N, C-alpha and C positions, 0 to 999 in steps of 0.2 A: 628276430624272434627264434629261440632255440628250443628244438625238439629234445624231450628226454624220455627215455624208455623207462628207466627204473622208477615208476611211477611212486612205490611206496616209501622212498626215500624223501618226497617233497609233498606228503601229507599225513595228516594224524587226526585220530578221533577228537570230536568236539571243535574240528576247525569249521569256522564260519564260512558259508559258502553263499554267492549270489548265482541263482538260477534263471536262465532266460530261455523262455519258450517263445519260439518266432511264429509258429500259426497255431490256429485251433480256437476253440472257446476261452482258453485260459493264456492267451497269448500275453506277455509281460516278463518282467523281472521281479524276483522273489527272494525272501530270504529263507536260508535253511542252514543245517549242520549235520557234519558226520556223526553218526551215531556206532558205527561200527564197520569193520572192514575185514572181509574174506579174501586173503590174499589172491590174486590172479582170478578170482570169481565173480564176486560183485561187491557192492559198496549200500550200506544202510543209512539212509539220510531222513532227518527229520521232515514231516510233510511240510512244503513250503508254505510260506504265509506272506501276505501283502496286508501292511497296517493293522498287523493282529487277526485278520482275517485268513482262516485256511483255505488253501487253493489245492483242491482233489485232484491232482494230477493223474490222468488214466494210464493203463500199460500202454506201451508203444510210443508213448509222447517221448519226442526227441528233445534232447536238452542241450545247452550251452553251458557251461558251469565256471566259474571263475572265482579266485580267491587270492589273497595277498598274504605273503608271508615275508620275513626280513630279506631272504633271498630275490624276491621280486615277485611279480604278478603272474599267477598261474592260470592255465585254462584248459579244459579238455572238453569233448563231446561225449555224449551218453545217451541212454534211452532208459524209460520206465520198464522195468522188468514186471514188477508185481506191487501192490499195496497191502501191508501187513498191519498188525495191529500188536503191540506189545504193551500190555496193562491198558492204561488209560491212551498211551501215545500211539498215534498213527504214524507209520513210517513208509517209506519208499525204498522199494530194493530197485536199483539201478545197475548197469552194466559196468563191469570194470573196464577202464579204458586201457587201449594198448600203448597209448603215449600222453604225455602231458606237454605243454608248450609253455616256456617261460619268457617273460619280457622282464627286462631291468626295471627298476623302478623309475628310472629318468624317462624311460619310454611309455609311462601312462599315456593313455588316449586322451586326446584334449578335446572338447566340445565347445561349440559356440554356446553362451547363453547371455541372457540380458537381467541378470539378478540386480535387484537394487539392494544394496547392504549398507551397513554402517562399519566404520573402521576407528578403533581409539589408536591415534598415532601421536608420536612426541613432537611438539614444535618448541622453538625457542622463541621466548619474550623477555627482551631487557636481560641477556644473558642468563636467563632461567630456563630449565627445560620443564614444560607442561605437558600433560596429556589432554589432546584434543578430540572430541568425537567428531568424524565427518562424513557426509554422504559418499558414495562411491557406487559405479556401475561396473559389474563384472561383465567383461566381454567374452572371457573363455576360462575352461576350468578344467583340471585332470585330477586324478588322485594325489598328486604331487605338489599342486599348486594352482594358481590362477593369475589372470592378468587382468587389471581394474583401471577405471579412469576415474580422477579424482579434479578437484578444482585447484588444490593447493599441493606443492611436491612434498615428497617425504623422504629423508636421506636413506641412501643406499646402507645396507646392511642394519637397518633399524628394526626393532622387533614390534610388531603390532598385533593388536587384536581385530578378528573380522567378525562380525554378528551377522547372521544369515536371517534373522527375523522371521523364523518360522518357515522359511521356504524350502530347506530341506528338513526331512523328517527325523526328529530328535536329535538334530545338531543344532544347538545355539549360537556356538562360536568357535574358532580355531585360532589357534598363535600362527603367525608367520614370519619371516623374514624377508626384507626388501632385497631384492635382486637386483634390480634397475628401475630407475625414473628418468624419464624424457618427456620433455614438452613436445605435444601433438594437437596441433589447431587449437589453442587456447584452453586446453585439457592437460593433465599429467597423466601419461602411461605408467602404471606401476606393475611391475612384475613380482610376484611374490612365490616363495615356497613355505610349504608347512613344515612347523618345527614342533617337536614335542608332541605330536598329536598321538592319540590313541589308536591302537588298531580297529577297535570299533567304530570310532570317528572316521577314520579313513575310509572303512567299507561303507558308510552311511554316504560320504562323498562320491565314493565309486558307483553306489547304486544310484546315485542323482545322475552321474555322468552317463551310466547305460541306459537310464531310461531316457535322457534327452537324446543320446543318438538313436534309440528305437524310435522316438517321436519324428526326428527329423528324417530316418528311413521312410517314414509312413508318406511324410510331406513330398519325398522326391518320388515316390510311387515305387 
């Protein structure tokens, strides 16, 4: 993880954010967006939401904020300074960070999961390639890809579609490239990376991963 002090070079207005609150009445991970930046003073962000519901975070609430750009995944800590209204929009005024931390995209945090999904994969029958929809079980996932188990092998470098069946909010499917496939105890372990994924969809995957991480922390006490 790389520490960067020139925060203004790695953020912009309208950047979508994931805001994590670890303690209090509104603990959870929420969607937000940068509305304005006062250089080295404060940042104005939209009031966080969860499934369309406004989350009214109070002043002095501590925040862990993350977002993804082409240059990597960024995160920083902040605190709510005030709640303001701009017309019909409620905003949070948060502290400008001293530094931001960057992880390369390949270093996306990976979390265990047990999602049952479907995948459209290429299969060869009588020298003809056809598309077949199969069932799969996701073992772990990150913002960059996932590992799943299937009953049939899938060729390395094949492009497949993975359908989440409503289990990830507002994300129906993603396109992925098979990076490896190996036999494991009567099943096939398939590692894929997401390709041609829109940043909005990647943010939805990351939000799911973060929520799973929070759930696992709670289970571990």
